[in-house]
C-alpha positions, 0 to 999 in steps of 0.5 A, a space after each residue: 892653009 886649009 879652011 878650019 872645019 866647023 865644029 860638030 854638033 857634039 862639040 857645039 853642045 859641049 861648048 855651049 854648056 861650058 859657056 863658050 859664046 863662039 859656040 853660040 855664034 856657030 849654032 846661030 850661024 848653023 840654025 838661025 835660018 831654020 828657026 826663022 823659017 819655022 817662025 815665019 811660017 807659023 806667024 806669017 810676019 817677018 819682023 815677028 819671026 826675027 824677034 822669035 829667032 832672037 828670043 830662041 837663041 837667047 833662050 839657047 844661051 840662057 838654058 844651055 845647062 838644061 840641054 841633055 844630049 841623051 834626050 836628042 840632038 842639039 838641033 832638036 832641042 833648038 827646034 823645041 825652044 823655037 816651038 815654045 817661043 812661037 806659041 808664046 808669040 801667038 799667045 802674046 798676039 792674042 792678048 794684045 788683040 784682046 787688050 786693044 779691043 778692051 781698051 777701044 771698048 772702054 774708051 768708046 772708040 767702037 762707035 763714037 757717033 752713037 748719038 750720046 752727048 757725052 761722047 764728045 766729052 769722052 773724046 776730049 778726056 781721052 785726048 787729054 789723058 793721051 797727052 799725059 803719056 810719054 811721047 813714044 807711047 803717045 806716038 804709037 797709040 796715035 798711029 794705031 788709033 787715029 791712023 789705023 796702022 798695025 804695029 808692024 806698020 808703026 815699026 816701019 814708019 817710026 824705024 823702031 824695032 817691032 818689039 819696042 812698038 809692042 812694048 810702047 803700045 802695051 804700056 801706053 794702053 795699060 797707063 791710059 786705062 789706069 788713068 781713065 779709071 782713076 777717080 778724078 777727085 783723088 787720082 786713085 783707081 775707081 
C-alpha cells in the first residue's frame, strides 16, 4: 500500500479556509521549522521563538478566511504573519524592559544605598506590598529583582512556560505599581 502523498499548497489553503484542522496540522508540519528559524534568528531566544511559532499558527487558523491565493502562495502568507508576530514580540520586549526600568526607578531599586534615611522604609514598604501579590507573581518578581534572573532563566528555574512568566511579571509589576501609588488612608490611587 503506497504512502499517502501530502496535500499540495492549494489543497492545504482550501482546507484551511474551510476550517479543516487536519490542514492546519499539515501546514504546521510543513512550515513550523521555517517559522521557528525566522523567529529565532530575529529574536535570539529559542523560547520566544517557540512562543512566536505558536502565535503564528494560531494566527493562521484565526485569520484563515483572510487568505487570498491571488495575492501569493500560502507559504508567503504564513511568512508575512511570522514577520508581524516577530515585530510584536520585539515591541513587547521593549515595553517590558521599559516597564521594569520604570518600576525599578519608581521603587527606588536603582541605588538603594543613596544615603536617604527613608530608603530603608521604602524597602520595607515594597517588601510588604510584594507579599500582598499572588504567590506566582511574587515568585517571579523576587527571582527577577532579588536574584537578578532574566525571564528566560525564571522560566527554566520554575518550569513554567516563558509566556506565563512574562504574564506574571507584567501583572505583578502593574499591581505593585498601583498598590505603591495608592493613598494609604483611602486605598485609592494617588
